[in-house]
C-alpha positions in Angstrom: 152.0 108.4 -23.7 152.4 106.7 -20.4 150.1 107.0 -17.4 152.5 109.1 -15.5 152.8 111.5 -18.4 149.0 111.8 -18.6 148.6 112.4 -14.9 151.5 115.0 -15.0 149.8 116.8 -17.9 146.4 116.8 -16.2 147.7 118.0 -12.8 150.5 120.4 -13.9 151.2 121.0 -17.5 147.9 121.8 -19.2 147.0 125.5 -19.6 144.3 125.5 -16.9 146.3 123.8 -14.2 149.4 125.8 -15.1 147.4 129.0 -14.6 146.0 127.7 -11.3 149.5 126.7 -10.0 150.9 130.1 -11.1 148.1 132.0 -9.3 148.7 129.8 -6.2 152.4 130.6 -6.3 151.8 134.3 -6.6 149.2 134.2 -3.7 151.6 132.2 -1.5 154.4 134.7 -2.3 152.0 137.6 -1.5 151.4 136.3 2.0 155.1 135.7 2.6 155.4 132.0 1.8 158.2 131.0 -0.6 156.9 128.3 -2.9 159.4 125.8 -4.3 160.7 126.5 -7.7 159.4 124.1 -10.3 162.1 122.9 -12.6 161.5 123.9 -16.1 161.5 120.9 -18.4 160.8 120.4 -22.0 157.3 119.2 -21.1 156.4 122.6 -19.6 157.3 124.3 -22.9 155.5 121.9 -25.2 152.0 121.8 -23.6 150.3 122.1 -27.0 152.3 119.1 -28.2 151.3 117.1 -25.1 147.7 118.1 -25.5 147.6 117.2 -29.1 149.0 113.8 -28.2 146.9 113.1 -25.1 143.4 114.0 -26.2 143.3 112.2 -29.5 144.6 109.2 -27.7 141.8 109.3 -25.2 139.3 109.6 -28.1 140.9 106.7 -29.9 140.9 104.6 -26.7 137.1 104.7 -26.8 137.1 102.8 -30.0 133.6 101.6 -30.8 132.4 103.1 -27.5 132.5 106.6 -29.0 128.8 106.1 -29.7 128.2 106.0 -26.0 129.8 109.4 -25.5 127.6 110.7 -28.4 124.5 109.2 -26.9 125.4 110.8 -23.5 125.7 114.2 -25.4 122.3 113.9 -27.0 120.8 112.8 -23.7 122.4 115.6 -21.7 121.2 118.2 -24.3 117.7 116.8 -24.2 117.7 116.9 -20.4 118.5 120.6 -20.4 115.9 121.3 -23.1 113.2 119.3 -21.3 114.2 120.8 -18.0 113.8 124.3 -19.4 110.4 123.5 -20.9 109.2 122.0 -17.7 110.4 125.0 -15.7 108.8 127.6 -18.0 105.6 126.0 -19.2 103.3 125.1 -16.4 102.0 121.7 -17.5 101.7 120.5 -14.0 99.6 123.3 -12.4 96.6 125.3 -13.2 97.1 129.0 -14.1 95.6 130.2 -10.8 98.1 127.9 -8.9 101.1 129.4 -10.6 103.1 131.6 -8.2 106.5 133.2 -8.3 109.2 130.7 -7.6 110.5 130.3 -4.1 114.2 131.2 -3.8 114.8 127.9 -2.1 113.4 126.0 -5.1 115.6 128.1 -7.4 118.6 127.3 -5.3 117.9 123.5 -5.2 117.3 123.4 -9.0 120.5 125.4 -9.6 122.6 123.3 -7.3 121.3 120.1 -9.0 122.2 121.5 -12.4 125.6 122.7 -11.1 126.5 119.3 -9.7 125.3 117.3 -12.7 127.3 119.5 -15.1 130.3 119.4 -12.9 130.2 115.6 -13.2 129.7 116.0 -16.9 132.8 118.2 -17.1 134.8 115.1 -15.9 133.9 113.5 -19.3 135.1 116.5 -21.4 138.6 114.9 -22.0 136.8 112.1 -23.8 135.1 114.5 -26.2 136.5 114.7 -29.7 137.1 118.5 -29.1 137.8 118.6 -25.3 138.7 122.3 -25.1 135.5 123.3 -26.9 133.4 121.0 -24.7 135.2 122.3 -21.5 134.8 126.0 -22.6 131.1 125.6 -23.4 130.3 123.5 -20.2 132.2 125.9 -17.9 130.8 129.0 -19.5 127.3 127.6 -19.4 127.6 126.6 -15.7 129.0 130.0 -14.9 126.3 132.0 -16.7 123.3 129.7 -15.9 124.1 128.7 -12.4 125.7 132.0 -11.5 122.6 134.0 -12.5 120.3 131.5 -10.8 122.4 131.5 -7.6 122.3 135.3 -7.6 118.5 135.3 -7.9 118.1 132.6 -5.2 120.4 134.5 -2.7 119.2 138.1 -3.4 115.8 137.7 -5.0 117.0 140.3 -7.5 115.7 139.1 -10.9 117.5 141.7 -13.0 120.1 139.1 -14.1 117.4 136.6 -15.2 117.9 137.7 -18.8 121.3 136.0 -18.8 120.0 132.6 -17.6 118.7 131.4 -21.0 122.1 132.2 -22.6 123.8 129.9 -20.0 121.2 127.3 -20.7 122.0 127.4 -24.4 125.7 127.2 -23.7 125.0 124.0 -21.6 123.0 122.5 -24.5 125.8 123.3 -26.9 128.3 121.8 -24.5 126.3 118.5 -24.5 126.0 118.6 -28.3 129.7 119.1 -28.6 130.1 115.5 -27.5 128.5 114.3 -30.7 130.7 116.3 -33.2 
């Protein structure tokens, strides 16, 4: 598969970008714009074939460097686990110093996790099972960061029960790099 084919697949022909382009076209049509018709080619109808060809090739391109991806997966999972332990077990303060977290601190921590996991999402195509890794990472970010952002902005802690589920999804996403 050539470089142009890979870029074409990433930008236009994979299931996610096809959906985004389709939604954009419907939105443009709804506001009165007439988007250009995209010619239907055989590549548009064989997305699964392209995906099956593209991703194993990326994995194979890593060669002996696959171990680096696996090490990154272990490191990322440990970072989320240790971050959760540090956030919930107050090793650094005395019990009388422990206060309810400031919404600004929650926002800053959430934004940091969101950004780091967005960067990690860029590596998902190099995973052995990229769709699994992408689904876990995106779901984890949505549940973990979404619930934390909601708490930071509203100070309503009813959604806090969903935050650990998002954290586990992020841990599983990182671990999916090693399988």
